[in-house]
N, C-alpha and C positions, 0 to 999 in steps of 0.2 A: 534430596531430590525435590524438584519443584513441580508445580501444576501449571500447565500452559492452557490458555484459551485462545484458539486460533480460528479466525473466520476464513471462508473461502478455501476449503481444503479439498475440493473435488478434483482439482487439476493443478498443474504448474507448481509454483513456489510453495503454495500452501500445502499441497499434498507432500512434496518433498520434505518440507519442514516438519509436518506432523509425523511422518515415518521416522525421521532422524531423532526427533524428541523422544519418541517411544523407544527407539533402539538404544538411546542413551540411558534408559531406565527412569525417565521422568513420567509423570502422568499428563494426559492431554485430553482436552475437550475439543473434538474435531467437528467442525460444523460446515454445512453446505445447505443450499436451499432445499435439497432433497437428501435426507440422511442416508438413503440407500446407496448413494454414490461414495460414501465415506465409511460404510460399515466394514469394508475389507481392511481399511486402515486400523479401525478399532480392534478387529479380530487378531491383529498381530500382537496385541497385549491386552486382552479383554479385562484383566484385573486392574489395569491402569488407564484405560481409555473409555471415553464416553462419546458416542456419535449422536449428534443432534441435528435436526432440521432447523435452519435459521435463515430467515430473510431479514437482513440487517436494516431494511427500510421500515420494518415494523417494530416500533419501540416495545410493544407488548411481547412479541416473540423474543426480543433481546433480553428483556427483564426476566422472562421465564427461563431462558437458556442459562443466564448467569446464576439464577437462583438454584437451578438443578446442578450446575457445576459446583457451587459452594456447598450444597447439601451432600453431594457425592464425595467431594475431596476435601471439604473443610475450608477451602479458600482458593483464590487464584493468585499465583505469583507473577505470571507473565501474560500480558495481553498482546496479541498480534492482530492488528487490523489489516487484513490482507484481501478481504473480499473486494472484487472489482472486475472491470472489463474495459476494453478499449472502445473508442468511438471515433470514427473518421468522418469528417465533414468540414468544408469551409465554414467559417462562422455564419455567413449568410445562408448556407444550406441547412444548418442545424434545425431539426424538428423540435419544437418547444417541449413536447411531452418526453421525448427521448433525452433531452438535455436535463430536464428536471429529475428524471429517474437516475441519470448519471450522477448528479450531485447528491441525490438522496442516498445513493449507495456509497460513494467515495467519501463524502464529507459528513452528512447528517447521520448516516449509518454508523460510521466510526465514532461519532460523538455519542450516539445512543449506547454503544458498547462501553465506552469509557464511563459514562454517567452511571451505568449499572454496576460496573466492576470496581470503580475507584473507592466507593465507601469502605469495602472490605479491605482493600489495599492500604487505605489511609489508616484504618484502625490498627493494622499490623505495622505501619510505618516502614513498609518495605515493598519492593516489587519493581517490575520493569515493563515499559510499554514500547512496542515496536510498531510504528505506523509505516506501512509500505506505500511509498510514493513511486516516482519514476524519474529518470533523467529527462523525460519529456516535459516535466514541470519547469525545467531550466532552459532547455533548447527551444521549446515551443515551435516545432516545425509547422509549416502550412498544412492544413488538413487535420491538425490535432489540437486546435485552439480550445475546444471545450474540455477535452480530456486533460490537457495541460492545466487549464484553469481549475479543474476539480482537484487535481493533485497539488497544485500550488496553494489552494485553500487549505487542504489537509496539512501541508507543511507549515503554513502560517499559524494555524491552530496548534500544531504540535510544538512550535517554538515558544508560544505563550504558555502552553501547558507545562513544558519542561521547567520553566521558571517558577510556576505555581507549585509544582510537586517536589522540586528539589529539596526544600526545607523539610519535607515529610518523608524523605528517604526513598522516593520513587523516581526512577530514571525514565526519560523519554528520548527515544532515538528515531529519527527519520531514516528509513532504508530506501534508497533510490537506485533500483536496478537499471542496468542497460538492457541489451538484448539477451534473452535466455531462451533456450529451446523448450518452450512450453506451448500451451494452446493460446497464449495471448494474441498472437497474430493469426490464429486459426479460428477455432470455434468460439473463443472468448472475445472476438472482435465484432463490433457492429458498425454500421455506417449509414449515412443519409441515403434515402432511396432515389433521390432525383438530383444528380450532379448538375451544376450550372456550367455551361460551356466556357464562360469567361474565366473560370478557375482551373481549366484543364492543364494549364502550364504551371500552376502553383500547388493547389491541393490535389490535383489529379494524379501526379506521380506517386503521391503517398499511398493511394489505393493500390496501384500496380505493385509498389514496393512490398506491400504486405503479402501479396501472392508469391513474389519471387524470393523473399527473405525467409519466410516461415520454414523452419527446420534446419536453417543454416546459421542461426545466431551463435555467437561465440560463448555465451554463458552456460555453465553447467548448473542446473537447479539443485543437485545434491550438494555441490560446493557452496552454493548460496545459503542453503539450509545450515550447513556447519558454521558459516560466517555469522548467521543470525543467532545461533546458539551462543557463539562466542561473545556477541554483543550483549546478550541478556545476562551473561555470567561475568562480564567485565566489571571491575571495581569502579572505573570511571569512564563509562561509555561516551562516545561523541554525541553531539546534538544531531548530526547527520552523517551518513556514509554513502558513498557511491559504489555499487557493486558491479564489477566487471571492468576490464581494461578499456572497453569502448566508452563506458559511462565516465570513467575518470578522464579520459582524453577529451570528451565532450565538455565536461564542466570546466576543465582547465582552459579550453578555448573560449568558452562563454565568459568566464570571469576576466580573462585578458581583454576581450573585446569590450566588456562593460567598463572596465577601468580606463581604457583608452578613450572611450566616448565621454566618460565623466571629465577627463582632463581636457578634451577638446572644448567642452562647453562650461568649463569651470568659471570663466569670467562672468558669463551670463547668470550662472547659478548663484554666485556670490553677490551679484549686483542688486539683489532684492532686499538686502539687509538695510536697516536704518543707518 
């Protein structure tokens, strides 16, 4: 049995994953900004679970949480960077402080968790990292530019990290979900307070879509949790995986479009060589 360290467990995929991990007999450190929101998860297996308050934007809190996890369980086998939330705004509409906090959570927070957990994993020459991204990092719809950028940054960091850790016996997989019936499009979603009228036809529909789609997404969080456990246990996990039929259809369309565009502009691309 392994020990999991999971961020963002109060709702959604993080909660479903924490419950599934404990049900499987593993140990889990379940974290949220407010530990009282994950105590019920820990109570399902009190001898194998530790609920901690954790703001991933605080490197001090991250270091303390990882230290407590290692002290309690002797080491961490699987790290899941799941903490995050959505942000809706046209790029011009984005509030600087909000965008900085978004990146602090999705990118720098994930990096802080990794910096704290990896020394122990490297010492054991084993482990798995699952960094939760989004299909939005590839589709990049209007109104989601900052969120997509934050997830794209997490993915780029993950791809480099995968190559750095592979010789040390530690796997890294990017998990990019499509639409799942979680609070992501509900309580976990923020947006700019002052829409600009000129973007009503582009970023505007994205705001309305969140109100109409929430609760009807095709993805089942419990099944996503089982898929993530399978990834952590796989002998040769992929560098990235798209969860949900909608995510798979979207990435296939995006890749087809990009290859077509590359071919259209191939002559100009190659004209810059000596």
